[in-house]
N, C-alpha and C positions, 0 to 999 in steps of 0.2 A: 612388375616394375621393381620388385625387391623381395626380401625375405625377413621374417622375424628373427632377431638374434637375442632378445631378452624380454622377460615378461614379469610385470608386477601388477598389482590391482589397479594402479592409476598411471602406469607408464609402460608402454610397449615400444621397445626400440626396434627400428627397422633399418636394415642396410639396403639402400636403393641402388639401382643401376644408374644409367645416365639420365633418367627422367628428372624433370624439374618439378619440385614441390614447394609450396609457400605456406606461411603461417595460416591456420584455419582451413586448409584444404582437407577434404575427406578422403580416406583410403578405405579399402574393403578387404577383409580376410575371409575367403570361402572356408567353411568349416567342414571337417570330415563327415559330420552328420547331415550335411545338406544345407544348413543355415549359413549365415554370414554375420560377421561383426564389423561395425564401422569404427574407424580410428580417426581422430582429429589431430592434425599436425600442430605441435606446440613449439618445437625448436628444430632448426635445420643447421647441422654442422658438417659441411661437406656432404659425404654420402651417408652420414649417420643422422637419422631422424628420430626425435622423441615425439611420441603421440600419446594422447589419452584415449582409452577405450570408451565408447558410448554404449556401455552395457557390461555384463559379466565376462571376465576373462576365462571362465571355466571352459575347457575344451581347446584352448590355445596351446600351442607348443612351438618350440624353436624350429626354424626351417620351413614353416608354412609360408606359402606364397602370398604376397600382398599386391592388390590391384589398385589402380587409380579410379576414383569415382567420377572425376571430371567436374565436380562442383563442390560447394561448401554446404554446411548445414542450412536447411531451408524450412520455412513454415508456409502454410496455406495463406494466400493473399487474395481472398475473394469473399463474397457474401456467405460462403459455405462455413465460415468460422463461427457464426452466431448459433447459440444453443448447443455448442459442442464442447467437449472436454479433450484436451490434448496432453500428451506427455512433453517432456522437456525438449524433445527432438522434433516436435511438430506432427507426431503420429497420433491418430485417435485413441483415446483411452476408454471411451464409452461403449465400445463394442458395436458401434454402427458404422457402416461403410462410408467412406469419404469420396464423393465424386469430385476429385480435384480439378479445379479450373486453372489456377496459376499459383506457383510457389515462388517465394522470394528468399534470398540469402538473409539470414538473421543478423548479419553484421553490416549489411549494405548501406543502411541509412545513416548519414551524418548530416545534421542540420547545418546549412550554410549560415554564416553570420547575418546575412541580409534577410534570411527567412524568418528569424525570430522576432516575435512581437511582444515587447515588454510592457505594452500598454493595453493588454487584453482586458475585456470586460470583467466585472465582478461575477463570480459564480454563486448565486444565491441558492441555498439548499432547501429553504423552507423549514429548517430545524432551528428553532429560536436561539438556543444556547450557542450553536456554531456561528450563525450569521451575526450574532451580537458580539461575542467575545473573540471569535477567530474567523472573520470573513476571509474568503479566498478569491484570488484573481485567477482567471483561466490560465493554466500553465504552471500553477503553483505546485510545490512538492511539500506535503505535510507529513510529519511524523505522527504515528498513531501508537501511543503507548498504553498498555493495559494488559493485565494478566487474564487468566481464565475466569469465566463466570461473571464478568462485569458488564456484559452487554455489547462486546465488540462486534460480534456477528450481526446482531440486530441493527446496530448503527450502520454497518456496511450495507446491509440489505435495504435499509431506509434511504441511504444516500443513492443507491442504484435506482430505487423506485422513484424518488423525487426528481433526480436529474433526468431520468427518462421522460417523466411527465412534463417537466419544465422545458427541456431542450430537445426532446425526442431523440436523445443520444444513447448509445449503447456503452457498455462497460467491459473491462477485462480484469479478471482476477488471476493473479499468479501466486501459486503456493510454492514457496522455496523451502525445502526441508520440512514440509508439512507432514504430520502423521496421516497415514492413509485413512484412518478412522475419521479424523476431522474433515478430510477431503470429501469422503462419502457423505458425512453429515451435511456439509455445505451444499453438495450437489442435491441431496434430497430436499433440504430446506428451500433452496432456490426453485426447485421444481414445484413444490407445494405452494410457494408464494407467487407462482406464475411469473418468475423473473428470469428463468434460465434462457429463454429465447431472446432476451434482451442483452445477453452477455456472452463472452467467451471465457473459458477457464483453461489454465495451464497448470499442471502439477509436476513438480520435481520432488518426489516423495522422499521421506526420511530414510526409508529402507534401501534406496538406490545409492549408487556411488557418488562421489563428489562431482563428477562430470555432470550428472543430471541436475544437481542443485546449482551448478555454475551456469548451465545453459538455459534453464527455465526462464530466467529474466529476459534473455535476448529473444526467445520465442514469443513471450508475452508482449514485449515491446513492438515486435513486428506486427502482431495482430492489432495492437492499439494504433500503430502508425497507418495501417490500412484504413481504419475507421476515420482517422484524422485527415489523412492526405488524399484519400480517394472518395470517401463518403462525406467529407467536410463536416465532421461532427466534433462536438466538445466531449471528449472521452474521459471517463473516470478509470484510472488504473490503480488497482489494489495489489500491493506486494506484501506478502506475509510469509516469510520474514526476511527483510533485506540483509540483516546481519548474517543469516545463513549463507548468503551469496559470498560474502567476504570470507567466511569460515571455509567454504568449499575451495575458494581460490588459495587459501593458506595450505590446505591439505594437498592440493595439486602441486603447489610450489615446493612443498617439502618432498614429495615423491619424485619431482624432477631434480632434486638435490641442488636447488638454488638457495643462496644465503638469505635467511629471513631477517626481519628487524624485530623490534620489541614485541613480546608476547607471541612470537612465531608468525606474525603477519608478513606477507610478501613485500618486498621493497617497492613493488609496483602498485601498492594499495591505493594510492591517490589516483593514478590513471585508471585502475580497474573500476573504481567507484564512479569516476567522472565519465567513463565510457557509457555507463548506464544512465546516470543522472542528466547528462547533457542532451540526451535524446528525448527527455521529458520536457516539453516546452509548448508555448503557444505560437502559432504561425498565422498568416493571413487567411488560411483556409479553415483552420480549426485548432483544437488544443488538446493536450493530454494533461490532465490534472491528476496527481497521484497521491495516494495515502499509503504510507510505508510503515508497517509494523516494525518496531526495532527491539530486538532482545538486547538487554543490557547485562553483559556478563558480570557476575558477582556484584550487581548493583553499582558498578564502577562507571560513573558518567565520564571519567577522564580516559577511559579505554580508547586506544588509537582508532579502532574501527568505528566506535560510536562517534567520536569527534570528527572523523573523516566524513561519515554519512551526514552528521548534523550540519557540517559546513555548507552542504548543498541545499538544506531544507529552508523553506520560507515560513515555517511555523510548526507547532506541534499541538496535538489534541491528546490530553491525558485523561484516561478513564481510571477512576479510583474506587477501590473496594469499600472504603469508608463511606463514600457517597451512596454506593449501591446498597449498603447495609441499612441506610435510612429510608430505602424504598424510593429514592429519587432517580428517575431515568429520563434521558440519558445520564449516566453516572459520571459526568465530566467535572474534573477539578478545575474550576475557573481560574485559580491562582497560578497554576502551572501550565495552563493552556495559553498559547500566544500565536500571533500572526503578524507578519510584516505589513499587513494591510492596516493595522491599528496605527494610523498616522493621520494627522489633521489634513494633510494634502490629499490623501487618498479617500478617506471616508467622510470628511467634512467635520466642521467644528462641533455640530450637535451630537453626532454619533460618538465622537472621541470623548467629549465631555461626559456623556451618559455612561460610557464604559468606565472612566475614571471614578465617577461618583458611585457607581454600583460596586466596584471593587472596594472602595473606601467603606461603604456601608457593610459589605459582607465581611471584610477584615475586622471591623469594629465589632460585628456580631459575634465572631469567634472569641474575641477577648471578653465580651459581656457574658457569653455562655459559661465561662470559667468562674466569673464573679457570682453569677446567679446560682451556680452549683453549690457555692459555699455560703452566700449571704441571703439569697432569695431576690426575686425581682423587685420587691418593695424598696430595697436599698439603692436602686438606680435613680439617677436624676431624671427629670421629665424628658430632657433631650435624649438621654441614652435609652429610655424606654421607647421613645418614638423610633429611634434608629433600630432597636431590637425588633420591634413588630414589623416595620417596613422591610427590614432585611429578610425576615422569615417569609414575607409575601413574595419578595423578589426570588428567593431560593425556590419556593414552590412554583412560581410562575415559569421558571426555566425548565420545568419538567414538561413532557409533551407526549400525547398519545401517538403511537406509530402506526402507519398504514399496515406494515408487515406483521404487526403484533395484534391486530384486531381479533383474530381467532382466539387468542389467549386472554386478552384483557376485556373484550366485549365493548371497548370504547373506540368509536370511529377515529381513524387517523386524521391529523390536521396538518395542512401546509400553511405556514404563516409568513406573510410578506414582511420584509424588513421594516417597511413604514409603520405597520401595525405594532411591531415589536418596540420600536423607538417610542411611539405614542404611549404604549402601555407602561413601559419602564419609567418614562417621564412622569406619568400620572401617579404611579406608585410612589416615586421619590418625592413628589410634590404634595402627597397626602390626600389625593382625590379619593383613594379607596381606604382611608384609615378606619372607616366604620364597617368595612366588609371583613368577614371572618377569613383568616389565612387559608383554611382548608378549601375555600372556594377557588383558590388559584392553582390547585393541584390538577395536573393532567388536563389542561384546557388548551385551546388554540389561542387566538387573539381574544382579549377581554371584550365581552359584548357580542362576539360572533359565534 
């Protein structure tokens, strides 16, 4: 249907004959060595077509023939996805054969306005600190902020474990710009924790070109949509890292010589992010609830990409190294963790009041810590001493033994119902446990259970 007329790492231009091609169509270039390279159409200007290569351009040269594939990029859309690892283009990465049943175009699914259910049920995770400070509704999009070594992978594994046990639902993990070493570690850890068969994994690795990082999210979404729309499940979708998706779009935009906006981001950044985020929703059949790790360039929260992504989120969970250094896990900073569910109309007066009161106690505790460091605890008033001791019990209470960490800690994991959490927090605040040593509250489930 045409021939290659120019080549760069992210842009292969093709001069076509009279054939019709459209945005996102796949083309194929047979290579002299017997292989083939797929190209995805990005721009059509008369007979001139700009495409991005789905792989290395090594071996391409001007004048090579280009064929039509007759379909767009697709991913497996069947039960075969569970327990498998795929690359960005829907092909197996784990070295095992795939007995394909049915494949689906990764761009096909757009939720109709009438399909979206904004009054989905609450998704209780059984993790005390999350259910109390950042409860989630099915279909929510949560930002997951945290550096290396603060327990992000353990938290992700625990969420997969608990949601599978609570809802009998599977999960999808999408690595966008992941280091291949981290991907292998996650694969091995999921296998050891007996969680791999409960999930699907898609990796667009850091060493691949921008096309891989750009397409991984769409392949992962297609797998999650199968579980929601066909299996009628409440799916957890983990994207690590959603910022790399925007970064990849910027690199492709620059290679296509389109005019960028601030910081080199494409002018289409709003619609690019919306195209992903709007597919993550709750419907009458099931839901996709996502946790999206966000890299913040130069710690600049006002960055255009960070702001664009944040505008779609329903809350954020912040893992903090200072909390981890105190040996408190999950190492969540409760002051920067938030959720749109923290509303009297959504969680009720009791839960809302307890969150406010707990935050007040913990904030005052931080102030008192500085006073005690200088003057000693004897200089505090009786009321402040009471707040200090109860706040330490609250802080310890929100630690929790994890099911997926039993082999390392020797402590059996605990799933804690939200009713037990509210009762326990209320009792701590009301002084019921004033005579109990604060160490008794570390790494337990519900008090008394």
